Steps between C-alpha positions, in 0.01 A plus 500: 500500500850384412583145607874548522654387826552772758628483854210691647188636338446798727203691618510750216476223241255267665263718703212713394407798710261394772317709755567245771837395635502125567453399862582135430781382275521134402854407394524180294849374407488243223712290268346300213140503627307593185241223554373642829517877450150555356330304777719661765405846374131405501508369857702794628260744335197332657657509845641853484184654351310353792719692745384832350842655547731636227748233393768408250660177381875518446618206289877449501609280210830350611637439149238249385583296192142408409212730407452646850601852402264507203217390730588777743501760222151385401382530861647848527338615177164366619526658848770770511353658815571194715775304325867591499775291343872485573722285281858395579751451219580154638417279795638670812308298761204546729683721748580755230143486367358570845748780568401681178131429561521655848677801357245561226184422700299805603258356756519537877429127519701259285390145425738249344407166351631264236345470155449122504150521660598277790426796726136605496437877451170455684705481823616862463204665685552277806872574507427872473271473802779344702741772385258762633525343846834676538742280310752611239540170315253214465646177362283233340542157657441218253374273773397226257757550229416345162853419388699177460687352796841599365397863545297485820746301714806726438268799548389378842860447608593844368212671681568323829871588485440867417233537769725341764816696423341840433219499756241599236224245559349436159416179313555614140776758454543447126137530395477771233152603614543790743335831590721791610467852616711717273722608790617142549614468138689829509743362759575186300834464322446202270777332301615147427217267602398684817132498404474171692581682823289814464299430822828472695639823353173687562475373857864596562411860417229496767190448286220274619469174306227236512362222281159382377414148379387512136369265235770363273424356156692256279690665218253572219750500213870497425762375742704623793803711410700401808739205515725344760765769454283742697569308822871575487438867423235509772745370762757765410238775507376372836849541644504854360165577662613358835807722491303809392233460764727392785842655458485775236481763774766330716756318281762494774276282716499232229855516369650610830327216685617244245850649507525481878377140498744386231791695651425354845504150353841562344633668814381209714674248276815714503492523880465122525799449268703751700435311821602176326821664381590623851441147628755370254272367228622614156256690280691474175284516188184362652188583292323629811759779522408624152132473594560727798683758289235487227214540749658806663570666163145432375358628830684831460383529139135438591514764773662741253215441252253584776685824580506596130127428481439730797708775336309471172167495681591808703607685186184407304254531790172671415218483754242530221610162366525340842150532637146522367280770652127431512384854577612832647262724692598868504 
């Protein structure tokens, strides 16, 4: 097999003809994890063979700079029936890796986990059992997380904030270990760093989400690929998610409400100044006068943005994208 970099090694190149379509697809996004791939494959194989259901492992190499891709090629050549490999030309990020993995996975059930072996594949059967209870997404909860304090404390604050503001009561939104029904992934539109908020996006579409406490291990090799810059990006993406889940279908309520509030503030200040003027107090070039004018102008602009949003939404409205249908009986 050629080792030249390709964006996606598709089904025709990486799959042999099999009599069984996979029921379970395990999607593993990775970046520079060559030291753990052999053991990860071994543990996944042991767990998935024990389920006695057709399966596949979809490894998404997110532009690794070490020998990860060569390791994946070796795994594919040793087990082409179960291993599939996708390689990006460069590092595009975990969200992109998951989006492509979801698209290429063939199973009705999709499992995602990281390649660093901190998540234990032996937990998959228990999470599948919970999924069969009628849920569409089961999130692993790293109840006793084996990470340094500079990662766990911001994570707790993040999880508490997201749970409070979105109403999705989970303890570990950003855990990469999840089990989905395929239908839930088909409604996801992932870009930026929205992988952190997948449970919120899935719940917003009406799917049932729950969590299961799992064992969490210390990192076996290598080091974390995430630095402090992710917190700034995460905050921006969180604001995006709040807007998408709360006001995407009603932009005028957000911008119109803000516009009315700001315009009312300016109008109130203007009315006060008018009364002062009638009583003989000069207004002149008082800064509060310019504040009143600015507030009224900004209020009108915000309301106009809301109206434009409603016009665009009405023009682009498609009920198929708005709601998720569980079943139709005819």
